[in-house]
N, C-alpha and C positions, 0 to 999 in steps of 0.2 A: 305148118301149122305151127306159131310159135307158143312161148310158156306165156311169153306177155298177151298173146289175144286169148289166150285160155281164162288168165287170169281176170283179162276184159272181160270175156262173155259169162263169168262166173260173178264178176262184182257187179254187172249189169243184173242179170236175174237176182242176187239179192238185193237189190237196188229198187226192187219192185216192195219188199216187204215196208210198209208205212212206221216211218217213225224210226229207224233202225238206219246205221252210220256204217259208212261199210269202207275199210281197210284191204286192197288187193295186195297190200307190203305193210310188213310189222309197222304198227305206227311207234312213233317215241313217246308221245302221252296222249293213248286211247282215252276216247270219251263214250261212257255208256250213255244208254246199249249201243255193242257197235261188235259186228262180226269181225273176226282179224282171218284171212283167209292168210296159208300159210302152205308150201307145197314139202309133203313129206318124201317121196319116190318117183322115180320114173322105169319103168323096166319095158324095155325093145326087144324089138323081133319077136313079136307075138302073134304073127301069121307070116306066110309065105313074103318075100322078096321087102322084108320090112316092113309091110304094111298095116301093122296095128304098134301104137304106141299106150302105154298103159300110165296113166298119169295118178297118185294117190296125193291130195289135199285133205288138209283141215281146215274147216272152222272155227277157232273159240269165240264163240258169241258168250259174249259179255253182257247180263242187262243191268245191275244195280245192285247196292252196295248190301252187303247179306242182311245187315240190321232193317233196311227197309220191308215189312209186311209185303208191298207187292209184286217185288223180285223173283218170290219162288211164281206166283202165279203165269206173270212176264216169260218164265223160263216153261216154265208148262205150255203155255201157249205156242211158244217155238217148237217144241217137243212134240207137239199132237199133230204136229204137221206141216203148221207155217213155212218153214228151214224150209224142211224137203222138198216140196208144192213149188216152191219161187228159186230152187235151184233147179230142179229140172221141168222148170217152167218153157226155157228153151231148149231143148235136148241138142243143139246143135251148136249152142256159142256161139251166136251167128255167125256159124259155117268155121268154126275152129274145130270142131269133135265131130264125131259123129253119134257118141250118147254121153250122156252124164248123168250117175246114180249116187242120190246120198246113201250109202251103206249101212250106215249105226251114225247112233250118236253114246257116246259114254264118256265120264270123269267127270260126272256134275260134282262141283266143288269151289272152293274157294280160292281166288288169286290176290294176290297183293299188290294194288298200283296205286302210287304215291301214299305211302301209309296207310291206305284203306284195303278193308277187303270188300270183296263182291263178287257176286254169284254166278259161275261162268261150268259153261259145257262144251263138249268139242262132239263137233260131228264130221263124220269119214265120207269122203267125196271120193269116185271112183269117174273117171275121163277118157273115155276111149277117142284116142285123136290116131293121126298118121305123121 
């Protein structure tokens, strides 16, 4: 099971959210609303005979300009379970994982893209694979 397969599975699951763009690699010029997936860490040898590897991903969810009134409402919808439900909709990520769990949402705030401020949040995802 490769990291590319895991990324593709996560991207497919996130792609079930209507109206949300998904980038499984960090894009040059993101266009909100967009979920940008990045790999944070890999923990090897978590079971006998190297049978379990933990992959920690972050989804940076960028919803809209900070000044737009509906940006916070959009973000609230994703936080309330929409993103978690989508990521965990296929726990095997098309056969590339044993399980996937969205563990937390953190760091709501503004990010600067192309001289504009956008509202964003980070979600932590753990993938159990081999």
